[in-house]
N, C-alpha and C positions, 0 to 999 in steps of 0.2 A: 578061274578061280575068282570072283567077285573082286570090288575093290577095297574093299575093309581088309579081308584077308589078306590080299593080297600086298599091303603097310604093313599088316602086324607082319608079313614071314619077313619085310624086308626088314623091320626094325630088331627083330630076332635073329636073323639073320648077321647084323654089322654088330651087334651086342654078343653075337655068342651062346646065345640063349633060345630053349623051343620056343615053337611059333605059341602053344599052350602055356605058357608061361607070359604072355604080352593079352592083356584081357581087351577089347576093345574099347573102355571108358576108363584106363588107368593113365592119370596123368605121367603122360611119357619122360618125364623129366625124373618121377621116381623109381624109374628101373636102372638096375646097376649097370655101371658104366656108362651113362646113357651122356653124353656132354654134345658140346655144338660142332663138334668134328664129327660125328657118328650123327647129328642132324642133317649136316651137308651131304653127307655120305648117302644118306636117306635118300634125300631131293634128288641125287644124282640116281640112284637105283630108280627114282618112281619116273623122273625122267625119261629115262631111257625105254624103261616098261611100259608106258603107256605113250611114249610119242609124244611129250607135250614140252612146256616149259614152266618150271614152278619158280617165280621170287623166289629167293631165298629166304627173305624175312617170312616166309608163311611156315617156313618149320617153326620157327619162334612163334607165333603167336595162337597157332593151335595146339591146344594141349596135352592133346587125345588122339589113337586110330581113327577111332568114328570121327571127330574133327576133320583130321588131315585125309580121308575118305571123301567126306562129303565136299571138300575144297578141291582134291583132284574131279572130283564128278562133273564138279562146275566148270572147271578150267575145258574138260573133256568137253563137254555140250555150248561150251564157246566157241571152241577150237570147229565143232562139228557144223554149229550155226553159220559159220564162216564160209567154212567149206561151200557149203550150199547155195548162198548166196553169191560166193564167186562167180 
């Protein structure tokens, strides 16, 4: 599963809706029941799944699944680069 689909799945799972109800470019805050608690739970899901650390503020700065996935990909790439140079 690619990053965008993974994020979409985590969002849908936490909100109790189907993956298909979460469009990649929908504003996350417009989704039913989305709140700060769900946002932080999604961050925890992402951190565990991708074995990364995401600053909590990131989820409040990104607006869409696509934006969040891009941030995750960037964090993963930085960690991979760090591992290669270590």
